[in-house]
VOGU-3710 file (C-alpha; in Angstrom, 3 decimals, decimal comma):
1> msrrrqepds> -18,240/2,370/-17,624  -15,368/1,402/-19,850  -15,728/-2,377/-19,915  -18,923/-4,014/-21,088  -20,125/-7,286/-19,637  -20,143/-10,061/-22,214  -23,497/-10,432/-23,912  -25,498/-13,468/-22,735  -25,233/-15,339/-26,016  -21,416/-15,227/-25,922
11> gieslsadeq> -21,358/-17,216/-22,682  -18,675/-17,298/-20,020  -16,547/-20,401/-19,838  -16,361/-20,388/-16,054  -20,135/-20,513/-15,613  -21,943/-23,734/-14,822  -24,574/-25,105/-17,195  -27,352/-23,748/-14,998  -25,752/-20,331/-14,954  -25,335/-20,377/-18,739
21> dleasceega> -29,058/-21,126/-19,056  -29,733/-18,250/-16,696  -27,618/-15,907/-18,836  -29,295/-17,100/-22,009  -32,720/-16,377/-20,591  -31,724/-12,711/-20,319  -31,249/-12,396/-24,094  -34,953/-12,081/-24,889  -35,743/-8,522/-25,896  -33,446/-5,882/-27,371
31> gcaagcaegc> -32,062/-4,730/-24,011  -31,947/-6,452/-20,645  -33,213/-3,544/-18,557  -34,279/-3,325/-14,951  -37,162/-5,723/-15,303  -34,891/-8,284/-16,898  -32,450/-8,049/-14,047  -35,271/-8,978/-11,687  -36,634/-11,780/-13,844  -33,282/-13,288/-14,736
41> aeelpagess> -31,963/-13,421/-11,197  -30,605/-16,645/-9,787  -32,656/-17,280/-6,647  -30,823/-18,224/-3,472  -32,134/-19,775/-0,258  -34,018/-17,467/2,047  -31,666/-15,337/4,091  -31,923/-12,752/6,780  -34,019/-9,623/6,686  -33,181/-7,227/3,879
51> sessssssse> -32,278/-4,347/6,114  -29,569/-4,034/8,700  -29,777/-1,729/11,697  -29,123/1,866/10,742  -26,517/2,041/13,462  -23,910/0,985/10,913  -21,025/3,279/11,213  -19,400/4,904/8,380  -16,195/3,570/7,063  -12,832/5,160/6,694
61> ddsdteesdt> -11,192/6,424/3,444  -7,735/7,196/1,974  -6,647/7,163/-1,686  -4,004/4,808/-3,104  -0,286/5,607/-3,178  1,881/4,773/-6,171  3,970/1,599/-6,135  7,217/2,428/-4,343  10,708/1,080/-4,857  11,752/-1,381/-2,152
71> rrsdeeqekk> 14,948/0,604/-1,593  13,159/3,948/-1,086  14,801/5,865/1,750  12,993/6,494/5,032  12,979/10,222/4,269  11,102/9,712/1,003  8,712/7,348/2,720  8,064/9,801/5,577  7,419/12,592/3,088  4,841/10,368/1,416
81> esqpdrnesg> 3,236/9,547/4,778  2,834/13,211/5,612  0,488/13,829/2,682  -2,439/11,407/3,013  -5,373/11,909/0,642  -8,569/11,660/2,667  -12,177/11,870/1,782  -14,872/13,035/4,169  -15,596/9,720/5,781  -12,024/9,495/6,983
91> gvnclphceh> -11,591/5,922/5,794  -9,945/3,883/3,083  -10,911/4,894/-0,431  -12,442/2,054/-2,444  -11,728/3,874/-5,726  -8,045/3,080/-6,298  -5,750/4,894/-8,700  -3,628/1,866/-9,477  -0,890/1,814/-12,115  -2,063/-1,664/-13,130
101> crnenaqreq> -5,617/-0,486/-13,771  -6,550/1,421/-16,888  -7,228/5,079/-16,142  -10,733/6,303/-16,862  -11,842/9,810/-17,722  -15,563/9,387/-17,200  -17,275/12,739/-16,730  -19,704/12,569/-13,836  -20,677/15,105/-11,242  -19,202/14,602/-7,783
111> vtprrlaggq> -21,726/15,164/-4,982  -21,228/15,176/-1,213  -24,026/13,564/0,807  -25,380/14,737/4,099  -24,303/12,422/6,902  -27,036/11,398/9,308  -26,777/9,752/12,704  -26,391/5,974/12,609  -24,018/5,913/9,639  -26,609/6,839/7,022
121> yllkldadgt> -26,106/9,164/4,065  -28,694/11,395/2,415  -28,298/12,715/-1,115  -30,638/15,211/-2,785  -30,190/15,368/-6,566  -31,784/18,318/-8,371  -32,001/16,932/-11,904  -31,481/13,882/-14,101  -27,935/12,720/-14,756  -25,116/10,573/-13,402
131> yqcsvtglif> -23,692/11,451/-9,996  -20,866/9,996/-7,917  -20,886/10,095/-4,097  -17,606/11,673/-2,966  -17,638/9,679/0,295  -18,607/6,115/-0,661  -17,815/6,055/-4,398  -21,338/4,920/-5,338  -22,521/6,159/-8,746  -26,224/6,873/-9,240
141> evteavtisy> -27,970/7,297/-12,594  -31,315/9,111/-12,213  -33,974/10,362/-14,638  -35,336/13,178/-12,448  -34,775/15,044/-9,193  -34,709/12,501/-6,345  -33,687/11,987/-2,732  -31,569/8,894/-2,068  -30,594/7,476/1,319  -28,035/4,716/1,781
151> sllswskyag> -25,857/3,034/4,389  -22,911/0,668/4,475  -23,611/-2,896/5,631  -21,530/-5,825/6,827  -21,022/-8,817/4,531  -20,474/-11,168/7,486  -24,163/-10,960/8,425  -25,052/-12,453/5,033  -22,107/-14,869/4,739  -24,435/-17,837/4,285
161> lvkppwvvgg> -25,781/-16,346/1,042  -22,405/-16,193/-0,733  -21,583/-19,675/-2,024  -18,486/-20,803/-3,983  -17,368/-20,148/-6,635  -18,632/-16,604/-5,953  -16,607/-14,295/-3,709  -17,155/-10,782/-2,417  -16,130/-8,114/-4,907  -16,713/-4,900/-2,950
171> plfdvhckaa> -18,763/-3,208/-0,215  -22,422/-3,974/0,507  -24,952/-1,111/0,585  -28,592/-0,679/1,519  -30,058/1,957/-0,828  -33,494/3,584/-0,688  -35,119/6,164/-2,940  -38,499/7,865/-2,532  -39,070/7,761/-6,303  -37,617/4,304/-6,946
181> saltsiafph> -38,456/4,307/-10,656  -36,290/7,410/-11,146  -33,157/5,554/-9,980  -32,225/3,495/-13,045  -28,764/2,170/-12,162  -26,223/2,013/-9,349  -22,505/1,417/-9,826  -20,773/-0,170/-6,833  -17,032/0,263/-6,197  -15,090/-3,003/-6,260
191> slclgdgdsh> -11,768/-3,908/-4,646  -10,306/-6,040/-7,476  -7,426/-5,055/-9,728  -8,295/-5,976/-13,317  -4,852/-5,224/-14,683  -4,494/-3,794/-18,176  -7,931/-4,889/-19,380  -7,068/-8,424/-20,487  -8,850/-9,902/-17,464  -12,488/-10,869/-18,023
201> pafkvlhikd> -13,998/-11,834/-14,666  -17,685/-12,628/-14,237  -19,220/-9,842/-12,168  -22,711/-10,121/-10,696  -24,483/-8,662/-7,686  -26,046/-10,250/-4,627  -29,508/-8,750/-4,130  -30,879/-9,463/-0,638  -34,661/-9,352/-0,374  -37,298/-10,004/2,264
211> agaaiepsmd> -38,071/-13,442/0,843  -34,436/-14,464/0,416  -31,728/-13,388/-2,019  -30,776/-13,621/-5,666  -27,631/-13,342/-7,776  -28,504/-10,869/-10,525  -26,620/-9,919/-13,699  -24,491/-6,801/-13,800  -24,928/-4,330/-16,648  -21,221/-3,666/-17,144
221> ysashvrwlv> -18,038/-3,059/-15,194  -14,940/-0,861/-15,232  -11,574/-0,767/-13,489  -13,272/0,539/-10,357  -17,052/-0,141/-10,495  -19,724/-2,748/-11,183  -22,902/-1,279/-12,662  -26,311/-2,774/-11,872  -29,713/-1,946/-13,352  -32,041/-1,336/-10,430
231> sslspvgpli> -34,780/-3,942/-10,134  -35,882/-3,143/-6,577  -34,232/-1,444/-3,624  -32,773/-3,465/-0,761  -29,212/-4,505/0,204  -27,003/-5,067/-2,862  -23,273/-5,700/-3,337  -20,911/-6,949/-6,065  -19,781/-10,563/-6,429  -17,068/-11,934/-8,696
241> rseepllyhg> -16,105/-15,281/-10,209  -12,843/-15,780/-12,040  -10,681/-18,724/-13,075  -7,613/-16,496/-12,778  -5,949/-15,601/-9,431  -7,676/-12,577/-7,930  -5,550/-9,526/-7,187  -6,832/-7,086/-4,567  -6,162/-3,477/-3,748  -5,198/-3,851/-0,097
251> avvlykavdg> -5,197/-1,724/3,047  -3,340/-1,890/6,361  -5,221/-0,466/9,356  -3,501/0,270/12,686  -4,873/0,443/16,232  -3,007/1,115/19,481  -4,067/-0,203/22,880  -4,740/2,522/25,467  -4,029/1,532/29,076  -1,709/2,352/31,923
261> dpsllfrvyv> 0,987/-0,040/30,738  4,282/1,715/29,828  4,774/-0,733/26,943  3,230/-0,408/23,478  0,675/-2,813/22,001  -0,714/-2,534/18,458  -3,148/-4,412/16,253  -2,318/-4,491/12,544  -5,126/-5,512/10,179  -4,390/-6,487/6,562
271> atnnesfikd> -7,595/-6,172/4,540  -8,982/-5,747/1,066  -9,706/-2,113/0,225  -13,392/-2,732/0,864  -15,376/-0,323/3,023  -17,573/-3,080/4,473  -14,425/-4,908/5,610  -12,906/-1,725/7,091  -16,172/-1,020/8,929  -16,194/-4,535/10,395
281> iakavkhskk> -12,641/-4,034/11,677  -13,627/-0,803/13,431  -16,624/-2,552/14,983  -14,513/-5,482/16,203  -11,978/-3,151/17,799  -14,730/-1,113/19,444  -16,151/-4,221/21,122  -12,761/-5,519/22,245  -12,084/-5,882/25,977  -9,197/-3,439/25,597
291> kfikidkppv> -9,536/0,215/24,668  -7,958/1,096/21,296  -7,412/4,230/19,257  -6,856/4,308/15,500  -3,445/5,452/14,289  -3,727/7,579/11,156  -1,202/6,359/8,606  -1,667/6,033/4,831  -3,365/2,614/4,738  -3,358/1,727/1,055
301> cqkllqkgkr> -0,880/-0,976/0,012  1,771/-0,067/-2,528  1,535/-3,494/-4,163  -1,420/-5,763/-4,871  -2,442/-8,526/-2,485  -3,141/-12,040/-3,754  -5,169/-14,764/-2,089  -3,010/-17,614/-0,834  0,275/-15,689/-0,797  2,157/-15,293/2,479
311> yrllcepeae> 3,201/-12,000/4,046  5,411/-11,029/6,987  5,303/-7,901/9,157  8,732/-6,582/10,114  9,460/-4,053/12,857  12,581/-1,891/13,189  13,787/-1,783/15,937  12,826/-5,361/16,709  9,540/-6,087/18,473  7,410/-9,104/19,333
321> vtpeeiefvd> 5,240/-9,749/16,254  2,518/-12,424/16,465  1,988/-14,248/14,171  5,241/-13,785/12,286  3,602/-14,713/8,948  0,078/-14,656/7,560  -1,606/-16,103/4,489  -3,761/-13,470/2,836  -7,478/-14,186/2,433  -10,391/-11,826/1,903
331> gsllklksyi> -12,033/-11,889/5,325  -15,159/-9,945/4,329  -17,437/-12,873/5,191  -15,694/-13,767/8,463  -17,133/-12,455/11,719  -13,757/-12,724/13,441  -11,185/-10,546/11,674  -7,599/-11,763/11,972  -4,842/-9,327/12,908  -1,142/-9,160/13,724
341> evylekhedf> -0,144/-8,104/17,242  2,955/-5,932/17,717  4,425/-5,487/21,211  7,262/-3,147/22,222  8,558/-2,751/25,769  9,782/0,843/25,362  8,208/4,004/23,983  10,289/4,805/20,900  9,848/5,548/17,213  9,686/2,466/15,015
351> tlslielese> 8,961/1,405/11,436  6,557/-1,309/10,298  6,907/-2,993/6,901  4,645/-5,600/5,304  6,727/-7,891/3,079  5,571/-10,405/0,462  7,617/-13,523/1,248  7,827/-14,899/-2,292  9,225/-11,749/-3,908  10,504/-9,985/-0,741
361> avvwkaklre> 8,800/-6,848/-2,055  7,654/-4,146/0,365  3,863/-4,083/0,190  3,279/-1,373/2,812  5,481/0,686/5,102  4,946/3,317/7,805  6,988/5,021/10,509  5,228/5,429/13,846  6,180/8,124/16,334  5,044/8,836/19,864
371> sdwihydqnk> 3,364/12,004/18,573  0,924/9,783/16,634  -0,868/8,904/19,875  0,629/10,994/22,715  -2,047/13,732/22,581  -4,804/11,225/23,214  -2,900/9,675/26,118  -2,178/13,086/27,643  -5,826/14,139/27,526  -6,950/10,819/28,965
381> nelkrnagsi> -4,389/10,936/31,776  -5,236/14,550/32,578  -8,902/13,664/33,063  -7,914/10,654/35,144  -5,631/12,779/37,296  -8,325/15,395/37,895  -10,961/12,816/38,761  -8,510/10,907/40,968  -7,507/14,004/42,902  -11,158/14,716/43,681
391> krrkstnsfs> -11,674/11,228/45,038  -8,509/11,353/47,147  -9,328/14,697/48,711  -12,865/13,624/49,403  -11,776/10,428/51,120  -9,041/11,966/53,312  -11,315/14,499/55,021  -12,869/13,083/58,201  -16,003/15,141/58,658  -18,485/14,496/61,420
401> eeethcgkkq> -21,994/13,511/60,397  -23,187/17,051/61,070  -20,345/18,608/59,081  -20,954/16,191/56,228  -24,635/17,106/56,187  -23,789/20,806/56,177  -21,257/20,248/53,443  -23,816/18,478/51,285  -26,349/21,217/51,898  -23,792/23,877/51,018
411> rsnsatdgik> -22,908/22,063/47,804  -26,534/21,909/46,766  -26,872/25,625/47,368  -23,631/26,771/45,743  -21,373/24,538/43,674  -24,097/22,200/42,432  -26,324/25,077/41,441  -23,417/26,680/39,629  -22,658/23,463/37,789  -26,309/23,076/36,781
421> tmnlltdqql> -26,302/26,611/35,406  -23,081/25,920/33,544  -24,635/22,792/32,069  -27,452/24,686/30,335  -27,036/25,340/26,616  -25,968/28,931/25,950  -27,381/31,265/23,300  -24,148/30,908/21,313  -24,395/27,114/21,384  -28,055/27,161/20,361
431> maiaklfgae> -27,249/29,454/17,425  -24,446/27,111/16,272  -26,881/24,188/16,408  -29,600/26,187/14,617  -27,286/26,960/11,681  -26,706/23,232/11,121  -30,397/22,356/10,825  -31,640/21,718/7,280  -35,025/22,239/5,674  -36,560/19,534/7,884
441> wkevaieclq> -36,152/21,570/11,108  -39,905/22,080/11,578  -40,631/18,351/11,391  -37,798/17,628/13,846  -39,104/20,288/16,267  -42,606/18,824/16,249  -41,590/15,165/16,327  -38,562/15,255/18,659  -38,968/18,382/20,766  -42,754/18,154/21,177
451> memkdiqqiq> -43,218/21,685/19,874  -46,530/22,714/18,300  -47,123/24,182/14,869  -48,586/27,307/16,427  -45,235/27,898/18,170  -43,451/27,787/14,821  -46,034/30,045/13,167  -45,768/32,606/15,956  -41,988/32,705/15,591  -42,176/32,993/11,797
461> akeqevniqk> -44,662/35,881/12,112  -42,170/37,832/14,231  -38,907/36,914/12,468  -38,044/36,577/8,768  -34,490/35,221/8,988  -34,619/31,391/9,009  -31,598/30,776/11,265  -33,054/33,156/13,857  -36,369/31,290/13,628  -34,600/28,021/14,387
471> flllskwrer> -32,661/29,665/17,223  -35,846/31,087/18,800  -37,488/27,676/18,611  -34,534/26,027/20,382  -34,602/28,837/22,974  -38,276/28,134/23,603  -37,459/24,469/24,097  -34,638/25,353/26,539  -36,974/27,654/28,484  -39,578/24,933/28,747
481> eqsngtaqnl> -37,035/22,337/29,890  -35,588/24,701/32,530  -32,722/22,940/34,352  -32,834/20,109/31,827  -32,106/22,320/28,826  -28,745/20,611/28,338  -26,718/19,269/25,437  -27,154/15,738/26,768  -30,943/16,073/26,818  -31,053/17,630/23,354
491> ysrlsekvsy> -28,760/14,907/22,022  -31,012/12,144/23,391  -33,984/13,693/21,590  -32,339/14,494/18,251  -29,568/11,949/17,672  -31,636/9,634/15,453  -33,197/12,391/13,339  -30,591/15,067/12,646  -27,368/15,346/10,673  -24,067/13,882/11,769
501> divqllegih> -22,673/17,425/12,172  -25,302/18,315/14,806  -24,650/15,066/16,673  -20,917/15,802/16,736  -21,497/19,355/17,955  -23,749/18,210/20,815  -21,234/15,546/21,806  -18,484/18,173/21,873  -20,566/20,544/24,006  -21,350/17,760/26,480
511> fsyvcnyitv> -17,692/16,712/26,666  -16,683/20,308/27,432  -19,260/20,378/30,207  -17,842/17,178/31,721  -14,340/18,683/31,726  -15,646/21,891/33,311  -17,569/19,861/35,891  -14,365/18,136/36,947  -12,541/21,468/37,189  -15,300/23,190/39,189
521> sqmyfksshq> -15,696/20,200/41,504  -11,971/20,136/42,088  -11,934/23,847/42,929  -14,904/23,465/45,262  -13,400/20,597/47,224  -10,106/22,427/47,427  -11,895/25,469/48,859  -13,929/23,343/51,277  -10,839/21,536/52,460  -8,992/24,799/53,053
531> sflnt> -11,947/26,251/54,980  -12,043/23,173/57,170  -8,313/23,451/57,926  -8,691/27,128/58,816  -11,379/26,299/61,383
//
């Protein structure tokens, strides 16, 4: 960390008298370590439970672009759009490389966590040191080998615990560690721009506990992180108080409505570059009455956003934009996330630009083309067409009761049996799943698949190669399940216990089966219809 928090005896002018007393109480002892952070915390009223459901989804990451000239040509802008910098979570990166922020050359090891179902991350560290998560930006300082699990939470659930003059400074995380004493500090990414180092905001952290919550001191802060000495493990996130106007690294997130309407409808969200905020947007869109897909465009704003300033979204060629202007606020604590609606009657390429009204500067700009969403629409329409053709053909055939009965019996003996066979997991699919299992595969087999230890021991006695052992175990499960040895069944048993990669693979296998089912059903009804006409 490059910027040290002011020592308690120096005081911070913006703090109240009670807060100054709280800071002063931390001065006792040579260093205010983890225990001090716990003892010196400012207690808040009791809040909600300290843990949020693990079904939190992961957020979405992209790195910042440099500030662009307002007269930059469309060609230069398009070239910039074609080279987005993504991290593994696919979301907006909360670690900006901003020309206003001082660059840091801190040497820390980058580590990639294992993604579990339900939006959780698992990190196994082999030795003491300082490590940075390549997905979330969290920095962990540990004194020995440890296993850390963590997930991204929503600030809006705990909005009642954040009282003025404090405001949200970055994403909220729930962190757990088996050897809690080995995790000495956590540095949380923040979404504020601190300029050239002359700004001296008061950073703290909100620590949510079973009995309530507390505002605890931060150890230090840098251009990108707020470091906290671990007192106990439960949801924690950075807060900030400053007498100066707050400048935010911003993000623009796009969603397109998917329906049968020939027109185009988009939602444009202007947010702080805060993963909790981005996650809340994705959740709100998911639960909307309309179906939306995310449009992948570089989201990070080229200029800083400031609370209270007004911005306008322009569209070329002209479209219906509602509202025409917005006043920027950090909506992290709001359950309802505001957005701008863009409506175009015709399918055509267009350019969106977010303009700061006061300076007329271009804050963000992107060109949208039909190719940005056409593949999704084509796939969706193809499935609709296939399913619709089946229904039409089925409804236009006037079979007698006896013929209908015979047809049903024939289906059960031929097409249905073939579909059931096709639905079973193949050896190739089981091997692909087996290779993705980690060291915990035995526990998962016993707990989720109801296998016995003697089954595992018998397999290990016959086979030395671990991936083959896992494959044989899955094969034994498939054999036991018989006609129910499907991807859907395996998914329902494993989804809460295995890695995100396995969940994705099982979902893909099941989706392929659904597509094949439609194709086979279509072929069968076509054949049945032709046979009926021939008779």
